[in-house]
VMD Tcl script that builds the backbone (N, CA, C; Angstrom):
set m [mol new atoms 351]
animate dup $m
set s [atomselect $m all]
$s set {name element resname resid chain x y z} {
  {N N MET 1 A -53.354 -14.102 -41.007}
  {CA C MET 1 A -54.462 -13.459 -40.333}
  {C C MET 1 A -55.642 -14.414 -40.204}
  {N N LYS 2 A -55.917 -15.130 -41.288}
  {CA C LYS 2 A -57.030 -16.066 -41.257}
  {C C LYS 2 A -56.740 -17.223 -40.304}
  {N N VAL 3 A -55.484 -17.588 -40.199}
  {CA C VAL 3 A -55.099 -18.686 -39.317}
  {C C VAL 3 A -55.336 -18.270 -37.862}
  {N N ARG 4 A -55.029 -17.052 -37.521}
  {CA C ARG 4 A -55.246 -16.558 -36.156}
  {C C ARG 4 A -56.733 -16.537 -35.814}
  {N N ILE 5 A -57.552 -16.079 -36.733}
  {CA C ILE 5 A -59.001 -16.024 -36.497}
  {C C ILE 5 A -59.527 -17.441 -36.352}
  {N N LEU 6 A -59.078 -18.352 -37.209}
  {CA C LEU 6 A -59.506 -19.741 -37.146}
  {C C LEU 6 A -59.070 -20.379 -35.831}
  {N N ALA 7 A -57.875 -20.074 -35.357}
  {CA C ALA 7 A -57.374 -20.609 -34.087}
  {C C ALA 7 A -58.192 -20.057 -32.913}
  {N N ALA 8 A -58.525 -18.776 -32.971}
  {CA C ALA 8 A -59.315 -18.153 -31.909}
  {C C ALA 8 A -60.705 -18.778 -31.851}
  {N N ILE 9 A -61.306 -18.985 -33.016}
  {CA C ILE 9 A -62.634 -19.603 -33.069}
  {C C ILE 9 A -62.564 -21.028 -32.519}
  {N N LEU 10 A -61.517 -21.761 -32.879}
  {CA C LEU 10 A -61.340 -23.124 -32.398}
  {C C LEU 10 A -61.196 -23.160 -30.873}
  {N N VAL 11 A -60.453 -22.217 -30.297}
  {CA C VAL 11 A -60.269 -22.146 -28.853}
  {C C VAL 11 A -61.609 -21.832 -28.167}
  {N N VAL 12 A -62.371 -20.901 -28.709}
  {CA C VAL 12 A -63.669 -20.538 -28.130}
  {C C VAL 12 A -64.612 -21.741 -28.179}
  {N N VAL 13 A -64.633 -22.460 -29.309}
  {CA C VAL 13 A -65.493 -23.629 -29.448}
  {C C VAL 13 A -65.079 -24.709 -28.448}
  {N N MET 14 A -63.799 -24.907 -28.216}
  {CA C MET 14 A -63.325 -25.906 -27.266}
  {C C MET 14 A -63.721 -25.534 -25.836}
  {N N VAL 15 A -63.593 -24.260 -25.490}
  {CA C VAL 15 A -63.957 -23.810 -24.138}
  {C C VAL 15 A -65.458 -23.981 -23.915}
  {N N VAL 16 A -66.266 -23.565 -24.879}
  {CA C VAL 16 A -67.717 -23.696 -24.769}
  {C C VAL 16 A -68.098 -25.168 -24.698}
  {N N GLY 17 A -67.471 -26.018 -25.510}
  {CA C GLY 17 A -67.755 -27.456 -25.494}
  {C C GLY 17 A -67.394 -28.072 -24.160}
  {N N THR 18 A -66.240 -27.689 -23.600}
  {CA C THR 18 A -65.827 -28.206 -22.296}
  {C C THR 18 A -66.819 -27.802 -21.212}
  {N N LEU 19 A -67.217 -26.538 -21.189}
  {CA C LEU 19 A -68.186 -26.066 -20.189}
  {C C LEU 19 A -69.527 -26.776 -20.354}
  {N N ALA 20 A -69.967 -26.985 -21.608}
  {CA C ALA 20 A -71.236 -27.668 -21.858}
  {C C ALA 20 A -71.151 -29.114 -21.383}
  {N N GLY 21 A -70.020 -29.780 -21.619}
  {CA C GLY 21 A -69.839 -31.161 -21.174}
  {C C GLY 21 A -69.875 -31.267 -19.656}
  {N N ILE 22 A -69.216 -30.335 -18.977}
  {CA C ILE 22 A -69.214 -30.338 -17.508}
  {C C ILE 22 A -70.638 -30.148 -16.981}
  {N N LYS 23 A -71.373 -29.231 -17.579}
  {CA C LYS 23 A -72.752 -28.973 -17.132}
  {C C LYS 23 A -73.637 -30.188 -17.390}
  {N N VAL 24 A -73.472 -30.864 -18.504}
  {CA C VAL 24 A -74.267 -32.053 -18.814}
  {C C VAL 24 A -73.990 -33.134 -17.777}
  {N N MET 25 A -72.734 -33.317 -17.385}
  {CA C MET 25 A -72.382 -34.318 -16.374}
  {C C MET 25 A -72.998 -33.945 -15.016}
  {N N GLN 26 A -72.966 -32.667 -14.648}
  {CA C GLN 26 A -73.551 -32.225 -13.378}
  {C C GLN 26 A -75.063 -32.472 -13.356}
  {N N ILE 27 A -75.724 -32.193 -14.454}
  {CA C ILE 27 A -77.176 -32.388 -14.525}
  {C C ILE 27 A -77.508 -33.871 -14.430}
  {N N LYS 28 A -76.715 -34.738 -15.090}
  {CA C LYS 28 A -76.956 -36.180 -15.017}
  {C C LYS 28 A -76.782 -36.679 -13.584}
  {N N LYS 29 A -75.770 -36.182 -12.862}
  {CA C LYS 29 A -75.561 -36.569 -11.473}
  {C C LYS 29 A -76.752 -36.139 -10.612}
  {N N MET 30 A -77.270 -34.926 -10.834}
  {CA C MET 30 A -78.408 -34.434 -10.051}
  {C C MET 30 A -79.663 -35.259 -10.336}
  {N N ILE 31 A -79.875 -35.653 -11.590}
  {CA C ILE 31 A -81.035 -36.475 -11.939}
  {C C ILE 31 A -80.926 -37.834 -11.259}
  {N N ALA 32 A -79.721 -38.435 -11.286}
  {CA C ALA 32 A -79.518 -39.737 -10.642}
  {C C ALA 32 A -79.728 -39.629 -9.131}
  {N N ALA 33 A -79.246 -38.563 -8.522}
  {CA C ALA 33 A -79.432 -38.371 -7.087}
  {C C ALA 33 A -80.913 -38.177 -6.771}
  {N N GLY 34 A -81.654 -37.506 -7.630}
  {CA C GLY 34 A -83.085 -37.298 -7.425}
  {C C GLY 34 A -83.868 -38.592 -7.508}
  {N N LYS 35 A -83.462 -39.503 -8.373}
  {CA C LYS 35 A -84.153 -40.784 -8.499}
  {C C LYS 35 A -83.941 -41.642 -7.262}
  {N N ASN 36 A -82.784 -41.548 -6.639}
  {CA C ASN 36 A -82.466 -42.358 -5.463}
  {C C ASN 36 A -82.918 -41.700 -4.151}
  {N N PHE 37 A -83.411 -40.491 -4.211}
  {CA C PHE 37 A -83.786 -39.761 -2.995}
  {C C PHE 37 A -85.043 -40.362 -2.383}
  {N N LYS 38 A -85.019 -40.578 -1.071}
  {CA C LYS 38 A -86.181 -41.045 -0.331}
  {C C LYS 38 A -86.460 -40.035 0.780}
  {N N VAL 39 A -87.724 -39.746 0.959}
  {CA C VAL 39 A -88.120 -38.783 1.983}
  {C C VAL 39 A -87.866 -39.403 3.356}
  {N N PRO 40 A -87.177 -38.693 4.236}
  {CA C PRO 40 A -86.931 -39.254 5.570}
  {C C PRO 40 A -88.242 -39.347 6.352}
  {N N PRO 41 A -88.340 -40.318 7.254}
  {CA C PRO 41 A -89.593 -40.461 8.016}
  {C C PRO 41 A -89.812 -39.269 8.938}
  {N N GLU 42 A -91.089 -38.965 9.184}
  {CA C GLU 42 A -91.455 -37.864 10.071}
  {C C GLU 42 A -91.185 -38.266 11.517}
  {N N SER 43 A -90.693 -37.323 12.282}
  {CA C SER 43 A -90.475 -37.597 13.699}
  {C C SER 43 A -91.747 -37.230 14.477}
  {N N VAL 44 A -92.115 -38.076 15.404}
  {CA C VAL 44 A -93.322 -37.865 16.192}
  {C C VAL 44 A -92.935 -37.909 17.659}
  {N N SER 45 A -93.400 -36.928 18.407}
  {CA C SER 45 A -93.143 -36.933 19.843}
  {C C SER 45 A -94.485 -37.004 20.569}
  {N N THR 46 A -94.492 -37.655 21.706}
  {CA C THR 46 A -95.726 -37.811 22.469}
  {C C THR 46 A -95.525 -37.321 23.888}
  {N N VAL 47 A -96.622 -36.928 24.505}
  {CA C VAL 47 A -96.621 -36.481 25.895}
  {C C VAL 47 A -97.877 -37.037 26.542}
  {N N VAL 48 A -97.754 -37.483 27.763}
  {CA C VAL 48 A -98.908 -37.987 28.492}
  {C C VAL 48 A -99.751 -36.789 28.938}
  {N N ALA 49 A -101.032 -36.825 28.619}
  {CA C ALA 49 A -101.935 -35.734 28.997}
  {C C ALA 49 A -102.307 -35.866 30.457}
  {N N ARG 50 A -102.294 -34.759 31.160}
  {CA C ARG 50 A -102.705 -34.774 32.559}
  {C C ARG 50 A -103.457 -33.483 32.863}
  {N N GLN 51 A -104.307 -33.565 33.849}
  {CA C GLN 51 A -105.141 -32.421 34.207}
  {C C GLN 51 A -104.354 -31.480 35.102}
  {N N GLU 52 A -104.465 -30.173 34.797}
  {CA C GLU 52 A -103.817 -29.146 35.603}
  {C C GLU 52 A -104.805 -28.024 35.863}
  {N N ARG 53 A -104.640 -27.344 36.954}
  {CA C ARG 53 A -105.482 -26.187 37.263}
  {C C ARG 53 A -104.769 -24.934 36.756}
  {N N TRP 54 A -105.498 -24.158 35.977}
  {CA C TRP 54 A -104.947 -22.927 35.434}
  {C C TRP 54 A -105.391 -21.754 36.292}
  {N N GLN 55 A -104.649 -20.687 36.175}
  {CA C GLN 55 A -104.971 -19.460 36.885}
  {C C GLN 55 A -106.290 -18.899 36.351}
  {N N ASP 56 A -107.185 -18.488 37.260}
  {CA C ASP 56 A -108.462 -17.932 36.835}
  {C C ASP 56 A -108.306 -16.544 36.220}
  {N N THR 57 A -107.360 -15.787 36.712}
  {CA C THR 57 A -107.159 -14.430 36.205}
  {C C THR 57 A -105.706 -14.242 35.839}
  {N N LEU 58 A -105.488 -13.253 35.044}
  {CA C LEU 58 A -104.138 -12.902 34.624}
  {C C LEU 58 A -104.001 -11.394 34.759}
  {N N THR 59 A -103.030 -10.956 35.504}
  {CA C THR 59 A -102.825 -9.534 35.707}
  {C C THR 59 A -101.975 -8.989 34.560}
  {N N ALA 60 A -102.450 -7.903 33.962}
  {CA C ALA 60 A -101.724 -7.299 32.846}
  {C C ALA 60 A -102.033 -5.813 32.799}
  {N N ILE 61 A -101.156 -5.088 32.168}
  {CA C ILE 61 A -101.363 -3.661 31.947}
  {C C ILE 61 A -101.621 -3.493 30.460}
  {N N ALA 62 A -102.762 -2.899 30.131}
  {CA C ALA 62 A -103.113 -2.760 28.713}
  {C C ALA 62 A -104.138 -1.653 28.557}
  {N N SER 63 A -104.469 -1.379 27.325}
  {CA C SER 63 A -105.558 -0.462 27.029}
  {C C SER 63 A -106.521 -1.185 26.102}
  {N N VAL 64 A -107.807 -0.932 26.288}
  {CA C VAL 64 A -108.842 -1.625 25.531}
  {C C VAL 64 A -109.554 -0.609 24.657}
  {N N THR 65 A -109.799 -0.985 23.428}
  {CA C THR 65 A -110.523 -0.143 22.502}
  {C C THR 65 A -111.677 -0.945 21.918}
  {N N ALA 66 A -112.846 -0.351 21.844}
  {CA C ALA 66 A -114.013 -1.050 21.311}
  {C C ALA 66 A -113.876 -1.223 19.806}
  {N N ALA 67 A -114.334 -2.384 19.308}
  {CA C ALA 67 A -114.328 -2.625 17.866}
  {C C ALA 67 A -115.406 -1.782 17.202}
  {N N GLN 68 A -116.573 -1.693 17.855}
  {CA C GLN 68 A -117.652 -0.836 17.376}
  {C C GLN 68 A -118.139 -0.017 18.561}
  {N N GLY 69 A -118.356 1.240 18.353}
  {CA C GLY 69 A -118.802 2.061 19.463}
  {C C GLY 69 A -119.279 3.409 18.965}
  {N N VAL 70 A -119.752 4.194 19.895}
  {CA C VAL 70 A -120.247 5.521 19.568}
  {C C VAL 70 A -119.925 6.446 20.736}
  {N N THR 71 A -119.606 7.683 20.423}
  {CA C THR 71 A -119.389 8.692 21.449}
  {C C THR 71 A -120.642 9.558 21.510}
  {N N ILE 72 A -121.249 9.617 22.672}
  {CA C ILE 72 A -122.494 10.375 22.846}
  {C C ILE 72 A -122.151 11.702 23.495}
  {N N THR 73 A -122.521 12.790 22.831}
  {CA C THR 73 A -122.282 14.123 23.385}
  {C C THR 73 A -123.610 14.899 23.361}
  {N N PRO 74 A -123.964 15.544 24.463}
  {CA C PRO 74 A -125.219 16.307 24.491}
  {C C PRO 74 A -125.057 17.660 23.807}
  {N N ASP 75 A -126.192 18.231 23.397}
  {CA C ASP 75 A -126.179 19.570 22.808}
  {C C ASP 75 A -125.960 20.631 23.871}
  {N N ILE 76 A -126.357 20.319 25.093}
  {CA C ILE 76 A -126.186 21.275 26.195}
  {C C ILE 76 A -125.403 20.591 27.312}
  {N N PRO 77 A -124.667 21.368 28.103}
  {CA C PRO 77 A -123.927 20.748 29.211}
  {C C PRO 77 A -124.881 20.357 30.326}
  {N N GLY 78 A -124.521 19.323 31.071}
  {CA C GLY 78 A -125.351 18.893 32.187}
  {C C GLY 78 A -124.813 17.609 32.785}
  {N N THR 79 A -125.491 17.164 33.843}
  {CA C THR 79 A -125.098 15.948 34.534}
  {C C THR 79 A -126.029 14.818 34.115}
  {N N VAL 80 A -125.469 13.679 33.767}
  {CA C VAL 80 A -126.274 12.520 33.373}
  {C C VAL 80 A -126.841 11.889 34.637}
  {N N THR 81 A -128.179 11.743 34.691}
  {CA C THR 81 A -128.832 11.129 35.854}
  {C C THR 81 A -129.262 9.697 35.588}
  {N N GLU 82 A -129.409 9.326 34.312}
  {CA C GLU 82 A -129.853 7.969 33.986}
  {C C GLU 82 A -129.287 7.561 32.632}
  {N N ILE 83 A -128.825 6.332 32.557}
  {CA C ILE 83 A -128.422 5.742 31.273}
  {C C ILE 83 A -129.512 4.756 30.910}
  {N N ALA 84 A -130.187 4.987 29.786}
  {CA C ALA 84 A -131.402 4.247 29.455}
  {C C ALA 84 A -131.160 3.111 28.463}
  {N N PHE 85 A -129.962 2.567 28.407}
  {CA C PHE 85 A -129.709 1.427 27.512}
  {C C PHE 85 A -128.682 0.522 28.173}
  {N N GLU 86 A -128.664 -0.736 27.769}
  {CA C GLU 86 A -127.688 -1.709 28.260}
  {C C GLU 86 A -126.527 -1.777 27.273}
  {N N SER 87 A -125.347 -1.993 27.780}
  {CA C SER 87 A -124.173 -2.095 26.921}
  {C C SER 87 A -124.330 -3.268 25.957}
  {N N GLY 88 A -124.084 -3.032 24.688}
  {CA C GLY 88 A -124.152 -4.083 23.684}
  {C C GLY 88 A -125.490 -4.197 22.990}
  {N N THR 89 A -126.509 -3.460 23.446}
  {CA C THR 89 A -127.823 -3.550 22.804}
  {C C THR 89 A -127.866 -2.656 21.572}
  {N N VAL 90 A -128.758 -3.012 20.664}
  {CA C VAL 90 A -128.950 -2.234 19.448}
  {C C VAL 90 A -130.030 -1.188 19.727}
  {N N VAL 91 A -129.764 0.051 19.357}
  {CA C VAL 91 A -130.743 1.126 19.551}
  {C C VAL 91 A -131.122 1.695 18.195}
  {N N LYS 92 A -132.318 2.282 18.149}
  {CA C LYS 92 A -132.802 2.884 16.913}
  {C C LYS 92 A -132.779 4.407 17.051}
  {N N ALA 93 A -132.877 5.069 15.944}
  {CA C ALA 93 A -132.922 6.529 15.959}
  {C C ALA 93 A -134.141 6.984 16.756}
  {N N GLY 94 A -133.956 7.916 17.639}
  {CA C GLY 94 A -135.038 8.456 18.447}
  {C C GLY 94 A -135.178 7.788 19.803}
  {N N ASP 95 A -134.468 6.663 20.053}
  {CA C ASP 95 A -134.532 6.014 21.360}
  {C C ASP 95 A -133.857 6.884 22.413}
  {N N LEU 96 A -134.371 6.832 23.637}
  {CA C LEU 96 A -133.778 7.568 24.750}
  {C C LEU 96 A -132.503 6.838 25.181}
  {N N LEU 97 A -131.402 7.538 25.176}
  {CA C LEU 97 A -130.127 6.941 25.568}
  {C C LEU 97 A -129.739 7.349 26.983}
  {N N VAL 98 A -129.749 8.656 27.256}
  {CA C VAL 98 A -129.404 9.154 28.591}
  {C C VAL 98 A -130.381 10.254 28.980}
  {N N ARG 99 A -130.539 10.407 30.277}
  {CA C ARG 99 A -131.392 11.486 30.789}
  {C C ARG 99 A -130.492 12.430 31.572}
  {N N LEU 100 A -130.582 13.711 31.246}
  {CA C LEU 100 A -129.783 14.721 31.921}
  {C C LEU 100 A -130.544 15.292 33.111}
  {N N ASP 101 A -129.814 15.852 34.069}
  {CA C ASP 101 A -130.417 16.514 35.232}
  {C C ASP 101 A -130.973 17.852 34.759}
  {N N THR 102 A -132.288 17.953 34.737}
  {CA C THR 102 A -132.946 19.179 34.260}
  {C C THR 102 A -133.641 19.930 35.393}
  {N N SER 103 A -133.236 19.672 36.623}
  {CA C SER 103 A -133.918 20.317 37.756}
  {C C SER 103 A -133.751 21.833 37.715}
  {N N THR 104 A -132.585 22.311 37.298}
  {CA C THR 104 A -132.357 23.766 37.226}
  {C C THR 104 A -133.267 24.393 36.178}
  {N N GLU 105 A -133.368 23.765 35.006}
  {CA C GLU 105 A -134.222 24.296 33.943}
  {C C GLU 105 A -135.696 24.251 34.352}
  {N N GLN 106 A -136.110 23.184 35.052}
  {CA C GLN 106 A -137.503 23.091 35.504}
  {C C GLN 106 A -137.811 24.180 36.537}
  {N N ALA 107 A -136.860 24.483 37.411}
  {CA C ALA 107 A -137.054 25.560 38.397}
  {C C ALA 107 A -137.168 26.909 37.693}
  {N N GLN 108 A -136.320 27.112 36.661}
  {CA C GLN 108 A -136.401 28.374 35.907}
  {C C GLN 108 A -137.741 28.481 35.183}
  {N N LEU 109 A -138.222 27.367 34.625}
  {CA C LEU 109 A -139.513 27.375 33.936}
  {C C LEU 109 A -140.643 27.690 34.920}
  {N N ALA 110 A -140.598 27.101 36.116}
  {CA C ALA 110 A -141.641 27.363 37.119}
  {C C ALA 110 A -141.600 28.826 37.526}
  {N N ALA 111 A -140.397 29.401 37.647}
  {CA C ALA 111 A -140.285 30.810 38.032}
  {C C ALA 111 A -140.856 31.714 36.947}
  {N N VAL 112 A -140.580 31.417 35.702}
  {CA C VAL 112 A -141.103 32.229 34.600}
  {C C VAL 112 A -142.608 32.102 34.522}
  {N N LEU 113 A -143.136 30.879 34.688}
  {CA C LEU 113 A -144.588 30.692 34.660}
  {C C LEU 113 A -145.267 31.451 35.801}
  {N N ALA 114 A -144.604 31.490 36.972}
  {CA C ALA 114 A -145.165 32.219 38.111}
  {C C ALA 114 A -145.180 33.712 37.815}
  {N N GLN 115 A -144.166 34.204 37.123}
  {CA C GLN 115 A -144.134 35.633 36.795}
  {C C GLN 115 A -145.199 35.977 35.751}
  {N N VAL 116 A -145.485 35.020 34.853}
  {CA C VAL 116 A -146.481 35.261 33.810}
  {C C VAL 116 A -147.857 35.434 34.464}
  {N N GLU 117 A -148.157 34.605 35.464}
  {CA C GLU 117 A -149.458 34.663 36.126}
  {C C GLU 117 A -149.530 35.922 36.965}
}
mol reanalyze $m
mol bondsrecalc $m
mol representation Tube
mol addrep $m
């Protein structure tokens, strides 16, 4: 029984030793190949520069979305008669942005004032 165990241990040690020896040889070959390795030269291509006329416009189908923007909605319905700011300008709170058509309301006010008198 002891002889069988001793033989099995001997076989395992031989297999492990053989594998370790093979790996050591492979690593030595890789180290030697690394020492002899030289970086290949970079390839460079050249082109003669010449002037060309490019298209002024390009036709495309797309949708555009503003990076920063605001949606302006009035408290009452009406028709906008004047836009009082330029696109891209900075506005402060209380600045006039748009003017609505108030002719109907002004006519109603004049009628009520006439009835009061």
